[in-house]
N, C-alpha and C positions, 0 to 999 in steps of 0.2 A: 821666416816662418810662413809668411803669406804666400810666397812663391811655392813652397812645398804643398800648402793646402790647395792652391790653384791647380797644381799638377794632379793631385789625387782627386780633386773634385771633377776635373775633366774625365779622367780615366774611369773612376768608379761611378760617375753619373751614367756613363755608357754601359757599364758592365755589371755592377753588383746587384744582388737581389734586394738591397735596401734602397736602391736608387731607381729613378724613372727618367726616361728621356723621350723627347719628340725629335725624331730624325726626319728632316725635310729634304727631299731630293728636288732640286730646282733646275728646270729646263729653261735656259735663257733664250729669249728671242734673238734672232740674228741682228748683230749690230747694236745690241742693248747691254753689253757686258759692263761698259763704263758707267752707265746709268744705274745698273744693279749694284755695283761696288760703291757708288755714291750713296745709294739708299742704305746700304749696310753701314757705311761710315756715319750717316746721320743717326742711325739707330744705336750707335755705340753708347752715347751718354744716356739714352733712354733705358737701355738694358742695365747700365750701371745703377740708375735710380731704381729700376724694378728689382734688382738684386738687393739693394740697400733696404727696400721695403719688404723683402721676403716674398715677392711675387714669383721669383725664379731664383735658381742658384748659379746658373751658368749660361753663357751664349758663346758659341764658337762657330766659325765659318771655315769650311774647307773647299778648296778648288779641286776638281777632278783632273788629274794629270794624265791618267790613262784608264781605259775601261774595256772590258770584253762584252759589255752590254750592247746587243745589236737590235734591241727593240725600238719602238717609236718613242720620241721625246726623251732621249737619253739625257740624264742629269749632267749639268756642267758644274754645279756646286751642291754641297751638302751643308745643312745648318743643324747644329746640335744644340738643343735647348734642354738644360738639365734641371732636375727637381729632386728634393729629398724625400718626397712621398707622392703617392698617387693623388692624394687629396690636394696637394699643392699644384700638381699638373692640371687637374680638373678645374681648379679655381683660376689658373692661368688662362685656360681655354675660354672659360666663362667671361673673364675680364675683356677678352677680345670681342666676344659676341655682344657684350653689353656696351661696347664703345668706350671703355674706360681708358684706352691707351692714348687717345687724343689728349685728354687732360694730363696724363702722365708725361707725354712728350712736351706739352706746353710748360709743365713744371720744370722738366729737365733743361729746357732752353729759355727759361725766363730771363729776360735781360740780355739774351744773346742772339735771339732770332725772333722775327715777328710772328704773331699768332697765325697770320695768313700763310706764311711760308711753312710753318710747322704743319698746318692743315693740308697744304699741298703735298708735302712729303707723305703724310699718312694716307691720303687719298690715292697716291701713286703706287701703293703696294700691290703687286701683282701685274702691273702694266708692263713690266720689263720681262716677264716670263710667260712661256707658253702654258706651263702648269707647274704646280708644286704637289708632290706626292708625300703625304705624311704618314709616318709609322710611329706608333707608340711602343716603346721598348721597356722591358724590365730585365735587369741583369740576372744572369744565371750563374756564371763563374768567371774568375779572372786569375791570371798567373801573378807571381811576384813581379814587382816593377824594378827596372834598372835603367840607368842612362841619364839621370838628371832631368831638369825641367824641360817641358815641351815649350817650343817657341815658334813663332811664324817662320815658315819654311820647312818645318819638320814634316815628314811623310808618315802616312798611316794607310794601311791596306784594309779594305772593307770587302766582305764577301757574303752574299745572301745564299742561304741553303734551305733545303726542304728536309725536315726530319722524316725518316722512313720507318722508324721503330720507336716504341714507347720508352726504351732505355737510351735513346740518343744522347740526352743531356748527361746522364750518368756515365756513358761511355766516354764522352768528351772530357768530363771532369776527372774520371778515375784512370783513363788510359792515355789520352792525348796530352792533357795538361802536364803531367809529370815529365813527359818527353820534351815538351817545349821549354819547361823550366830548367831542364839540364842544359839546353842550349843558351838560355838566359844567363845561367851561372858561368858558362864558358865565355860569355861576352859576345855571342853570336846573334842575340835577339834582345829586344827590350821589353816586349809586352805582348800578351795574348788575352783575348776575352771573348765571351759568348753571351749574347742577349737574345731574349725571346720576344717576338712580335705578338702583342696581345690585342692590338686594335690598329686599324688603318683607314685612310680615306678611300672613297669608292674608286678613285683613279689610280690607286697604288697597286703594285704587282700583287696578285692574289696568292700565288703558290708559295712564296717564300714564308717560312715559319720562324727562321732564326737569322741572326747576323753575327758574323765573326769580325773581330777587330784585331789587327796585328800591327805592331810597330817594330820595325827591324833595325838593324845596325848597318849603316852605310859601309859598304866594302867588306862586310863580314863574309867568311866562307864557312858555311856549315854543312857542306856537301859530304865531308868525310863521315860525320856522325850519322847522317841520314842514310848514306850508302851502307854503312856498317849495320844499321838496323834493318834495312831492306834485304840484306843478304842472309840474315838469320831466319830460322824457322819461326821463332817467336815474333820477330819483327814483322814478318810477312802476314802472320795470323792477326796481329794487332791492326795492321793496315787494312786487311780484308774486312775486319769487323767494323772499322771506322767507315770504310766505303759503303758497307751494307746498311749502316745506320742513317746515312744522309746522302742527299744528292745536291752537289754544289750548283749554284745558278750564276747570276751575273755578279761581277765584282770589279774592283779597280783600285788604283792608287790615288790617295788624296794628299793635298798639301795644305797645311794649316795657314790660313790667311790672317785671322784675327781671333781674339779670345777676350771675354769679359767675365769676371767672377766677383 
Protein backbone atom coordinates (compact mmCIF):
# COMPACT_ATOMS: atom_id res chain seq x y z
CA UNK A 1 0.00 0.00 0.00
CA UNK A 2 2.85 2.38 0.84
CA UNK A 3 4.41 1.81 -2.60
CA UNK A 4 1.11 2.66 -4.27
CA UNK A 5 0.85 5.86 -2.25
CA UNK A 6 4.45 6.71 -3.14
CA UNK A 7 3.67 6.37 -6.82
CA UNK A 8 0.62 8.58 -6.69
CA UNK A 9 2.36 11.11 -4.46
CA UNK A 10 5.13 11.56 -7.02
CA UNK A 11 2.84 11.80 -10.00
CA UNK A 12 0.06 13.88 -8.50
CA UNK A 13 2.46 16.17 -6.65
CA UNK A 14 3.72 17.22 -10.05
CA UNK A 15 0.38 17.38 -11.74
CA UNK A 16 -2.90 17.76 -9.93
CA UNK A 17 -4.60 20.99 -8.95
CA UNK A 18 -4.62 19.91 -5.29
CA UNK A 19 -0.83 19.54 -5.19
CA UNK A 20 2.11 21.93 -5.41
CA UNK A 21 5.70 21.39 -6.45
CA UNK A 22 9.06 23.11 -6.50
CA UNK A 23 10.90 22.01 -9.64
CA UNK A 24 14.61 22.85 -9.44
CA UNK A 25 16.80 22.76 -12.55
CA UNK A 26 20.40 22.21 -11.40
CA UNK A 27 23.39 23.10 -13.58
CA UNK A 28 26.36 21.17 -12.15
CA UNK A 29 29.87 22.62 -12.28
CA UNK A 30 32.30 20.67 -14.45
CA UNK A 31 33.87 17.82 -12.50
CA UNK A 32 31.49 18.23 -9.54
CA UNK A 33 28.84 15.62 -10.34
CA UNK A 34 30.13 13.10 -7.78
CA UNK A 35 30.08 15.78 -5.07
CA UNK A 36 26.54 16.72 -6.03
CA UNK A 37 25.35 13.11 -5.80
CA UNK A 38 27.06 12.76 -2.42
CA UNK A 39 25.17 15.83 -1.25
CA UNK A 40 21.87 14.35 -2.43
CA UNK A 41 22.70 11.10 -0.63
CA UNK A 42 23.43 13.05 2.56
CA UNK A 43 20.07 14.81 2.34
CA UNK A 44 18.13 11.54 1.97
CA UNK A 45 17.64 10.93 5.73
CA UNK A 46 17.03 14.65 6.25
CA UNK A 47 14.18 14.63 3.75
CA UNK A 48 12.82 11.45 5.33
CA UNK A 49 12.63 13.29 8.66
CA UNK A 50 11.16 16.40 7.02
CA UNK A 51 8.44 14.24 5.45
CA UNK A 52 7.76 12.57 8.80
CA UNK A 53 7.34 16.00 10.40
CA UNK A 54 5.01 17.22 7.64
CA UNK A 55 7.44 19.82 6.28
CA UNK A 56 7.21 18.29 2.80
CA UNK A 57 5.57 15.28 1.15
CA UNK A 58 8.12 14.15 -1.42
CA UNK A 59 11.68 14.51 -2.68
CA UNK A 60 12.81 13.04 -6.01
CA UNK A 61 15.96 13.57 -8.05
CA UNK A 62 16.11 13.07 -11.83
CA UNK A 63 19.17 13.08 -14.07
CA UNK A 64 18.90 14.69 -17.51
CA UNK A 65 19.60 11.97 -20.08
CA UNK A 66 19.00 14.11 -23.17
CA UNK A 67 17.77 17.64 -23.87
CA UNK A 68 17.07 20.06 -26.70
CA UNK A 69 17.84 23.04 -24.45
CA UNK A 70 20.56 25.09 -26.19
CA UNK A 71 20.55 27.95 -23.69
CA UNK A 72 23.18 28.88 -21.14
CA UNK A 73 23.62 26.81 -17.97
CA UNK A 74 21.67 23.79 -19.21
CA UNK A 75 20.34 21.67 -16.33
CA UNK A 76 22.02 18.35 -15.58
CA UNK A 77 19.54 17.35 -12.86
CA UNK A 78 15.99 18.18 -11.82
CA UNK A 79 14.80 18.04 -8.22
CA UNK A 80 11.10 17.57 -7.48
CA UNK A 81 9.95 18.67 -4.02
CA UNK A 82 6.28 17.95 -3.40
CA UNK A 83 3.66 19.44 -1.11
CA UNK A 84 -0.01 18.88 -0.36
CA UNK A 85 -0.82 22.62 -0.28
CA UNK A 86 0.59 26.02 -1.14
CA UNK A 87 0.71 26.81 2.59
CA UNK A 88 2.98 23.82 3.16
CA UNK A 89 5.24 24.90 0.27
CA UNK A 90 5.49 28.46 1.61
CA UNK A 91 6.32 27.18 5.10
CA UNK A 92 9.01 24.93 3.60
CA UNK A 93 10.67 27.91 1.89
CA UNK A 94 10.45 29.92 5.10
CA UNK A 95 12.12 27.12 7.07
CA UNK A 96 15.16 27.37 4.77
CA UNK A 97 15.24 31.15 5.06
CA UNK A 98 15.16 30.89 8.86
CA UNK A 99 17.99 28.34 8.95
CA UNK A 100 15.90 25.57 10.49
CA UNK A 101 17.33 22.86 8.24
CA UNK A 102 20.63 22.73 10.10
CA UNK A 103 18.82 21.67 13.26
CA UNK A 104 16.73 19.21 11.22
CA UNK A 105 19.85 17.69 9.66
CA UNK A 106 21.55 17.36 13.04
CA UNK A 107 18.45 15.58 14.36
CA UNK A 108 18.40 13.21 11.38
CA UNK A 109 22.08 12.31 11.89
CA UNK A 110 22.11 12.28 15.69
CA UNK A 111 24.52 9.54 16.82
CA UNK A 112 25.54 8.86 13.20
CA UNK A 113 27.53 11.92 12.14
CA UNK A 114 29.30 14.71 13.99
CA UNK A 115 27.65 18.11 14.25
CA UNK A 116 30.65 19.62 12.45
CA UNK A 117 30.26 17.25 9.48
CA UNK A 118 26.54 17.95 9.25
CA UNK A 119 27.21 21.69 9.26
CA UNK A 120 29.85 21.27 6.55
CA UNK A 121 27.35 19.46 4.31
CA UNK A 122 24.69 22.14 4.83
CA UNK A 123 27.16 24.93 4.11
CA UNK A 124 28.24 23.22 0.88
CA UNK A 125 24.79 23.44 -0.73
CA UNK A 126 25.18 25.33 -3.98
CA UNK A 127 28.96 25.01 -4.17
CA UNK A 128 28.65 22.12 -6.63
CA UNK A 129 26.41 23.95 -9.08
CA UNK A 130 26.64 26.98 -11.34
CA UNK A 131 23.04 27.82 -10.59
CA UNK A 132 19.66 26.40 -9.60
CA UNK A 133 16.53 27.64 -11.37
CA UNK A 134 13.39 27.11 -9.31
CA UNK A 135 9.83 26.90 -10.63
CA UNK A 136 6.75 26.72 -8.42
CA UNK A 137 4.10 24.55 -10.10
CA UNK A 138 0.45 23.81 -9.53
CA UNK A 139 -1.16 20.84 -11.24
CA UNK A 140 -3.68 21.50 -14.04
CA UNK A 141 -4.66 18.03 -15.23
CA UNK A 142 -3.40 14.47 -15.52
CA UNK A 143 -4.27 11.27 -17.33
CA UNK A 144 -5.03 7.90 -15.86
CA UNK A 145 -1.96 6.02 -14.62
CA UNK A 146 -0.67 2.66 -15.84
CA UNK A 147 2.45 0.57 -15.59
CA UNK A 148 3.12 -0.07 -11.91
CA UNK A 149 5.40 1.66 -9.44
CA UNK A 150 8.07 4.12 -10.50
CA UNK A 151 11.60 3.08 -9.56
CA UNK A 152 15.13 4.41 -10.02
CA UNK A 153 16.07 4.05 -13.67
CA UNK A 154 12.59 4.86 -14.97
CA UNK A 155 12.40 7.62 -17.58
CA UNK A 156 10.20 10.69 -17.72
CA UNK A 157 9.99 13.33 -20.45
CA UNK A 158 9.58 16.98 -19.48
CA UNK A 159 8.63 19.81 -21.84
CA UNK A 160 8.27 23.52 -21.20
CA UNK A 161 5.69 25.39 -23.24
CA UNK A 162 4.21 28.85 -23.71
CA UNK A 163 0.43 29.18 -23.60
CA UNK A 164 -0.72 31.28 -26.58
CA UNK A 165 -4.45 31.30 -25.90
CA UNK A 166 -6.74 31.67 -22.90
CA UNK A 167 -8.27 28.26 -23.53
CA UNK A 168 -4.93 26.41 -23.73
CA UNK A 169 -5.50 24.42 -20.54
CA UNK A 170 -9.04 23.53 -21.55
CA UNK A 171 -7.84 22.44 -24.98
CA UNK A 172 -5.22 20.15 -23.45
CA UNK A 173 -7.70 18.66 -20.97
CA UNK A 174 -10.63 18.18 -23.32
CA UNK A 175 -8.85 17.45 -26.61
CA UNK A 176 -5.38 16.01 -26.04
CA UNK A 177 -5.86 14.17 -22.77
CA UNK A 178 -8.54 11.78 -24.18
CA UNK A 179 -6.23 10.99 -27.12
CA UNK A 180 -3.28 10.09 -24.91
CA UNK A 181 -5.51 8.07 -22.59
CA UNK A 182 -6.50 5.89 -25.53
CA UNK A 183 -2.81 5.11 -26.03
CA UNK A 184 -2.43 4.40 -22.31
CA UNK A 185 -5.28 1.89 -22.45
CA UNK A 186 -3.59 0.21 -25.43
CA UNK A 187 -0.40 -0.17 -23.41
CA UNK A 188 1.55 2.35 -25.50
CA UNK A 189 1.99 5.00 -22.80
CA UNK A 190 2.02 5.23 -19.00
CA UNK A 191 1.21 8.78 -18.05
CA UNK A 192 0.66 12.39 -19.17
CA UNK A 193 0.27 15.54 -17.06
CA UNK A 194 0.21 19.31 -17.31
CA UNK A 195 1.26 21.84 -14.66
CA UNK A 196 1.18 25.64 -14.56
CA UNK A 197 4.12 27.76 -13.38
CA UNK A 198 2.84 30.38 -10.94
CA UNK A 199 6.16 31.62 -9.56
CA UNK A 200 9.85 31.35 -10.40
CA UNK A 201 13.26 32.60 -9.30
CA UNK A 202 14.80 35.54 -11.16
CA UNK A 203 17.30 33.31 -12.99
CA UNK A 204 14.60 30.92 -14.29
CA UNK A 205 13.45 30.92 -17.90
CA UNK A 206 10.86 33.68 -18.18
CA UNK A 207 8.78 32.73 -21.22
CA UNK A 208 7.67 29.24 -20.16
CA UNK A 209 4.17 29.20 -18.65
CA UNK A 210 3.50 25.46 -18.33
CA UNK A 211 5.26 22.11 -18.03
CA UNK A 212 4.27 18.79 -19.61
CA UNK A 213 5.28 15.49 -18.01
CA UNK A 214 5.15 12.20 -19.92
CA UNK A 215 6.09 8.68 -18.93
CA UNK A 216 6.20 6.31 -21.87
CA UNK A 217 6.45 2.57 -22.34
CA UNK A 218 9.87 1.38 -23.42
CA UNK A 219 9.69 -0.28 -26.82
CA UNK A 220 6.05 0.64 -27.42
CA UNK A 221 5.02 1.53 -30.97
CA UNK A 222 2.14 3.98 -31.10
CA UNK A 223 2.86 5.29 -34.58
CA UNK A 224 -0.16 3.55 -36.11
CA UNK A 225 -2.62 5.35 -33.87
CA UNK A 226 -1.03 8.75 -34.40
CA UNK A 227 -0.74 8.27 -38.15
CA UNK A 228 -4.41 7.32 -38.33
CA UNK A 229 -5.36 10.45 -36.43
CA UNK A 230 -3.12 12.70 -38.52
CA UNK A 231 -4.57 11.35 -41.77
CA UNK A 232 -8.16 12.22 -40.84
CA UNK A 233 -9.71 15.66 -41.26
CA UNK A 234 -10.84 15.72 -37.63
CA UNK A 235 -7.42 14.68 -36.43
CA UNK A 236 -5.71 17.37 -38.49
CA UNK A 237 -7.99 20.05 -37.08
CA UNK A 238 -7.39 18.85 -33.54
CA UNK A 239 -3.64 19.03 -34.03
CA UNK A 240 -3.90 22.46 -35.63
CA UNK A 241 -5.84 23.68 -32.63
CA UNK A 242 -3.30 22.27 -30.21
CA UNK A 243 -0.46 23.87 -32.15
CA UNK A 244 -2.18 27.25 -32.15
CA UNK A 245 -2.83 27.10 -28.40
CA UNK A 246 0.81 26.76 -27.31
CA UNK A 247 4.42 26.97 -28.40
CA UNK A 248 6.74 24.25 -27.14
CA UNK A 249 10.14 25.30 -25.81
CA UNK A 250 12.98 23.33 -24.23
CA UNK A 251 12.54 19.79 -23.00
CA UNK A 252 14.31 16.53 -22.41
CA UNK A 253 14.30 13.02 -21.04
CA UNK A 254 14.97 12.45 -17.34
CA UNK A 255 15.98 9.35 -15.39
CA UNK A 256 14.81 8.83 -11.82
CA UNK A 257 17.82 8.62 -9.48
CA UNK A 258 16.25 8.64 -6.02
CA UNK A 259 12.95 9.22 -4.27
CA UNK A 260 11.84 9.87 -0.69
CA UNK A 261 8.26 10.06 0.53
